[in-house]
C-alpha positions in Angstrom: 2.3 -9.7 -51.4 2.3 -8.1 -48.0 -1.5 -8.8 -47.6 -0.9 -12.5 -48.4 2.0 -12.7 -46.0 -0.1 -11.1 -43.3 -3.0 -13.5 -43.9 -0.6 -16.5 -43.7 0.9 -15.2 -40.5 -2.6 -14.8 -39.0 -3.5 -18.4 -40.2 -0.3 -19.8 -38.8 -0.9 -18.1 -35.4 -4.4 -19.4 -35.2 -3.3 -22.9 -36.2 -0.5 -22.9 -33.5 -3.0 -21.7 -30.9 -5.5 -24.4 -31.9 -2.8 -27.1 -31.8 -1.7 -26.0 -28.3 -5.2 -26.6 -27.1 -5.4 -30.0 -28.8 -2.1 -30.9 -27.3 -3.3 -30.1 -23.8 -6.5 -32.0 -24.3 -4.7 -34.9 -25.7 -2.2 -35.0 -22.8 -5.1 -34.9 -20.3 -6.9 -37.8 -22.1 -3.7 -39.9 -22.3 -3.0 -39.5 -18.6 -6.2 -41.4 -17.9 -5.1 -44.4 -20.0 -3.1 -46.5 -17.6 -4.2 -50.1 -18.1 -2.0 -52.6 -19.9 -3.5 -56.0 -20.8 -3.8 -58.6 -23.4 -6.4 -57.8 -26.0 -8.9 -59.9 -27.9 -9.0 -58.3 -31.3 -11.5 -59.2 -34.0 -11.3 -58.1 -37.7 -14.5 -58.9 -39.6 -16.7 -57.5 -42.4 -17.1 -57.9 -46.1 -14.2 -55.5 -47.0 -10.7 -56.5 -48.0 -7.9 -56.1 -45.5 -8.8 -58.2 -42.4 -5.8 -60.5 -42.6 -3.6 -57.7 -43.9 -4.3 -55.5 -40.9 -3.7 -58.4 -38.5 -0.4 -59.2 -40.2 0.6 -55.6 -39.6 0.4 -56.2 -35.9 2.4 -59.5 -36.4 5.2 -57.5 -38.1 5.1 -54.9 -35.4 5.7 -57.6 -32.8 8.5 -59.1 -34.9 10.1 -55.6 -35.2 10.0 -55.3 -31.4 11.6 -58.8 -31.0 8.4 -60.2 -29.5 7.6 -63.8 -30.6 4.2 -64.4 -32.3 2.3 -67.4 -33.6 0.1 -67.4 -36.7 -2.4 -70.2 -37.3 -4.2 -70.1 -40.7 -7.4 -72.1 -40.6 -8.4 -72.2 -44.3 -5.3 -71.5 -46.3 -3.4 -74.5 -47.6 0.4 -75.1 -47.8 0.0 -75.7 -51.5 -1.1 -72.0 -52.0 2.0 -69.8 -51.7 1.3 -66.4 -50.1 3.6 -63.4 -49.6 3.1 -63.4 -45.9 4.2 -67.0 -45.5 7.3 -66.4 -47.5 8.2 -63.4 -45.4 7.2 -64.8 -42.0 9.4 -67.9 -42.6 12.4 -65.5 -42.7 11.9 -65.0 -38.9 11.8 -68.6 -37.5 13.0 -67.4 -34.1 10.2 -64.8 -33.8 7.3 -66.3 -35.7 5.7 -69.8 -35.5 3.6 -70.2 -38.7 1.1 -73.0 -38.9 -0.8 -73.3 -42.2 -3.5 -75.8 -41.3 -6.3 -75.5 -43.9 -7.1 -77.5 -47.0 -8.0 -74.5 -49.2 -11.4 -73.1 -50.1 -14.3 -75.1 -48.9 -15.9 -75.0 -52.3 -12.8 -76.7 -53.7 -12.4 -79.3 -51.0 -16.0 -80.3 -51.0 -15.3 -82.6 -48.1 -17.0 -81.4 -44.9 -15.5 -84.1 -42.7 -11.9 -83.3 -43.9 -12.6 -79.5 -43.3 -13.9 -80.2 -39.8 -10.8 -82.4 -39.0 -8.5 -79.7 -40.3 -10.3 -77.0 -38.2 -10.1 -79.2 -35.1 -6.4 -79.8 -35.6 -5.8 -76.1 -36.1 -7.8 -75.2 -33.0 -6.0 -77.7 -30.8 -2.7 -76.2 -31.9 -4.0 -72.7 -31.4 -4.9 -73.5 -27.8 -1.3 -74.6 -27.2 0.0 -71.3 -28.5 -2.4 -69.3 -26.5 -1.6 -71.1 -23.3 2.2 -71.0 -23.7 4.5 -68.4 -22.2 6.5 -67.8 -25.4 4.2 -66.1 -27.9 3.2 -62.5 -27.0 0.4 -62.6 -29.7 -1.5 -65.4 -31.5 -3.2 -64.7 -34.8 -6.1 -67.0 -35.6 -6.5 -66.2 -39.3 -10.0 -67.0 -40.8 -11.2 -68.6 -37.6 -14.5 -66.8 -38.1 -14.9 -68.7 -41.4 -14.8 -72.2 -39.7 -17.1 -70.9 -37.0 -19.6 -69.7 -39.5 -19.6 -73.1 -41.2 -20.0 -74.9 -37.9 -16.7 -76.7 -38.1 -16.0 -75.7 -34.5 -18.6 -74.9 -31.8 -18.6 -71.1 -31.1 -19.3 -71.8 -27.4 -16.2 -73.9 -27.1 -14.0 -71.2 -28.6 -15.5 -68.4 -26.5 -15.3 -70.5 -23.3 -11.7 -71.3 -23.9 -10.7 -67.7 -24.6 -12.4 -66.5 -21.5 -11.0 -69.1 -19.2 -7.5 -69.8 -20.5 -6.1 -66.8 -22.3 -3.2 -65.5 -20.1 -3.8 -61.9 -18.9 -1.0 -60.4 -21.0 -1.5 -62.2 -24.3 -3.0 -60.7 -27.4 -5.3 -62.9 -29.5 -6.3 -61.7 -33.0 -9.2 -63.3 -34.9 -10.0 -62.6 -38.6 -12.7 -63.6 -41.0 -16.1 -62.5 -42.2 -19.3 -63.0 -40.2 -17.7 -62.9 -36.7 -20.2 -64.5 -34.3 -21.9 -62.1 -32.0 -20.4 -63.9 -28.9 -16.9 -63.1 -30.1 -17.8 -59.5 -30.9 -19.4 -59.0 -27.5 -16.3 -60.3 -25.6 -13.7 -58.7 -27.7 -11.7 -55.6 -26.6 -11.3 -54.3 -30.1 -13.5 -55.0 -33.1 -13.0 -53.6 -36.6 -15.4 -54.2 -39.4 -14.0 -53.7 -42.9 -16.7 -52.3 -45.2 -16.7 -53.0 -48.9 -17.1 -49.9 -51.0 -15.5 -51.0 -54.3 -13.6 -54.1 -55.3 -11.9 -54.8 -58.7 -13.1 -58.4 -58.6 -16.6 -57.1 -59.6 -15.0 -55.7 -62.7 -13.4 -59.0 -63.7 -10.0 -58.4 -62.1 -8.5 -61.6 -60.7 -6.7 -62.0 -57.3 -3.1 -60.7 -57.8 0.2 -61.5 -56.2 1.2 -58.9 -53.6 -2.4 -57.6 -53.3 -4.5 -60.6 -52.3 -1.8 -63.1 -51.5 
């Protein structure tokens, strides 16, 4: 019993000493981080969680009383999602625009998809330019760029030229174009390790939507 207590005491002392060193190093590092600016954030990759992670930042903004705008490029109003139900409870803090027509393999109408993408992008530009929204989430923008519904160069040029210095812009979707990845401040690639869909499990309420 005494030996165990002594060993624990030694381990606790070593841990405390190690954490003191980590604390000092951390404080030294944090002292060098002084810049505050609007960020261009890209969530991409084949793994699940791109939109979910972006919505986490949306909810943080709402929690701090900071207005946000969310533009969904491919989701349709007819498909009810949990995030839409929740975000609409905060009309003073979140402007939600669901601008898509659903999955492209369901619409099977390229012209209509292009028109929807264009309308969503024009609205997105208004939200990015305005002084109200602290952050703008462009959900699944990468998808419409991948299919060529909007020119990548147009989007990149606008973001470079017209995003206000303090505004955060978050872009989600697989296959983010290299131009966006290059100019972004923060890029996260979700990697697929396992997914129940491969085992015949369908999309479920509260998990996928």
